[in-house]
N, C-alpha and C positions, 0 to 999 in steps of 0.2 A: 505495501500499499505506499502511494507517495503523498508527500504531504508537502501542501503548495503554500507559500503565505508571501504576502509582497505588503510593501510600505513604500509610500511616495509622498515626497514633500516637495512643494515648488518654492523658489525662490521668485522675487519681485520679474528678475529677468526668464523665467519660464524654464530654468534647469531644473532637471530632476537628482534631487541628491541623492536617494537612495533606494534601491529593491533588495530585498531577500528573498532567494528561494532556498528550500532547505528539501532534501529528499531523506526519507526513512531508511536503514539497511535494508528493510526487508521489499525493495523495489521491485515489482511484478517484473517478467520480461519485457513484456511491449504495454506501453502504456498509450491509452484511448488519442486520438488527435485531440485538441484544446483549441476552441473557437473561445478567441478574445473580442467581444463585443464592446462596442464605445459608443456613446451618445456626445456629443462635443458641441460648445459654443463657441470657443475662441482656437480650437487646435489642440488645447492643453490634453484632453483626455485621447486623444488621437496618439498624441507622442507617446505618453504613459503606455498604451496598448502594443505601439511598437517594440517601444522598449522592453517591454514586459514579454511579447513574444520572442524577442533574439534572448533573454535571458532565462527564460521556459528550456527552448531548444538545446541551449547549449549545456544547461544543467540538467535536467530530467531526459535529455535524447529521444525528445518525442516530437511529432507534428504540432504544427500551431498557424493559427491562420488568424487576419484581423479583419474585423467588417463594421463597417458603419451602420449603427441600428438604422438611419434613416431607408437603407437600401435592404433591409434584411425583411424577407418574409415570414410574419409570424408563426405560420403556417408550417414552418421549418424545423422549430424547435422540439419539437419531438425527436427529429432524425439527429441530433445531436449527442453526442456521449457524455462529452463534458465542455462546459460553456465559464467563462470568467465574463464579468460587466462592470463596465468603468464607464463612470456617467456622471457629472455634474448636477445640482441641483440651484435653481434661484428661486428662494421663496417657497420650496419645497416642491417647485415646478421643475419638469424635464426639460430638457433641450428644444427649441422648436423639432418636430418630426419623428420625435422619440416619445409621443404622448401615448403611443399604443401600448407600448412596454410597462409603463407604472399601473395599466389599468388590471 
């Protein structure tokens, strides 16, 4: 079983300070592909999704892909084996085009 943990902190200049990924010693031989979905207002969530995908590929040796939630068909969620979602909110509201996901 693999354990995935992430932490990101942005500076005022949009730099990612840290993402930590750890895997257990009892990792299965093949992990499922991981879809990293993001909704974004100013592009920061997309940057985080791309960096997280890179680090997951390097650390867990599995396939990852990123997708903007504004272009994703909700009906396809049932076909995904493993997903991570990165989305900012403003006063509790999701970014434009991502409202379907918050329902």
